[in-house]
C-alpha positions as CSV (number, residue, x, y, z in Angstrom):
1,M,-19.7,21.1,27.4
2,S,-21.3,18.5,25.1
3,K,-21.0,14.8,25.9
4,D,-20.6,12.0,23.5
5,L,-20.7,8.2,23.7
6,I,-17.8,6.0,22.5
7,N,-17.2,2.3,22.7
8,V,-14.0,1.2,24.4
9,H,-13.2,-2.5,24.6
10,G,-16.9,-3.4,24.4
11,E,-18.1,-0.8,27.0
12,D,-19.9,2.4,26.2
13,V,-18.2,5.4,27.9
14,V,-19.5,8.9,28.1
15,V,-16.8,11.5,27.3
16,G,-16.5,15.0,26.2
17,E,-17.0,15.9,22.5
18,D,-13.4,16.8,21.9
19,T,-12.2,13.5,23.4
20,A,-14.7,11.5,21.3
21,K,-13.5,13.4,18.1
22,A,-9.9,12.6,19.0
23,F,-10.8,8.9,19.6
24,R,-12.5,8.6,16.3
25,G,-9.6,10.4,14.5
26,V,-7.1,8.0,15.9
27,N,-9.2,5.1,14.8
28,W,-9.5,6.4,11.3
29,A,-5.8,7.1,11.1
30,M,-5.0,3.6,12.1
31,I,-7.4,2.2,9.5
32,S,-6.0,4.4,6.8
33,I,-2.4,3.4,7.5
34,A,-3.3,-0.3,7.6
35,A,-5.2,0.1,4.2
36,F,-2.2,1.9,2.7
37,I,0.2,-0.9,3.8
38,V,-2.1,-3.6,2.4
39,I,-2.4,-1.8,-0.9
40,M,1.4,-1.4,-1.1
41,L,1.9,-5.1,-0.3
42,V,-0.6,-6.1,-3.1
43,V,1.2,-3.8,-5.6
44,A,4.6,-5.2,-4.6
45,V,3.4,-8.8,-4.9
46,M,1.9,-8.1,-8.3
47,F,5.1,-6.3,-9.5
48,F,7.4,-9.2,-8.3
49,A,5.1,-11.9,-9.7
50,N,5.0,-10.1,-13.1
51,S,8.7,-9.5,-13.2
52,G,9.5,-13.0,-12.2
53,S,7.3,-14.5,-15.0
54,R,9.1,-12.8,-17.8
55,G,12.0,-15.2,-17.8
56,T,15.7,-14.3,-17.9
57,V,17.1,-10.8,-17.8
58,Q,18.8,-9.9,-21.1
59,D,21.8,-7.6,-21.6
60,P,20.6,-4.4,-23.3
61,R,23.5,-4.5,-25.7
62,G,22.5,-8.0,-26.8
63,T,18.9,-7.0,-27.6
64,Q,20.0,-4.0,-29.5
65,E,22.4,-6.1,-31.7
66,Q,19.6,-8.6,-32.3
67,Q,17.2,-5.8,-33.5
68,Q,19.7,-4.1,-35.8
69,P,21.5,-6.5,-38.1
70,S,25.1,-5.7,-38.8
71,A,25.9,-4.4,-42.2
72,V,29.4,-5.9,-42.2
73,R,29.5,-9.7,-41.8
């Protein structure tokens, strides 16, 4: 069986190849999940910052009446 070297808490440990692959896979999974969470937080902050800077929320009926002038006044 092939041996491989991994670094655990600052110490090099000789383990089997399958154990080393599993160790690296778990590390990459954690990094990928953390990156996904950071990206989602950045997108959420940008969304809320942009939506908060637009001002007041208008009633859709009011905006439609402003765009189409009434024929009968």
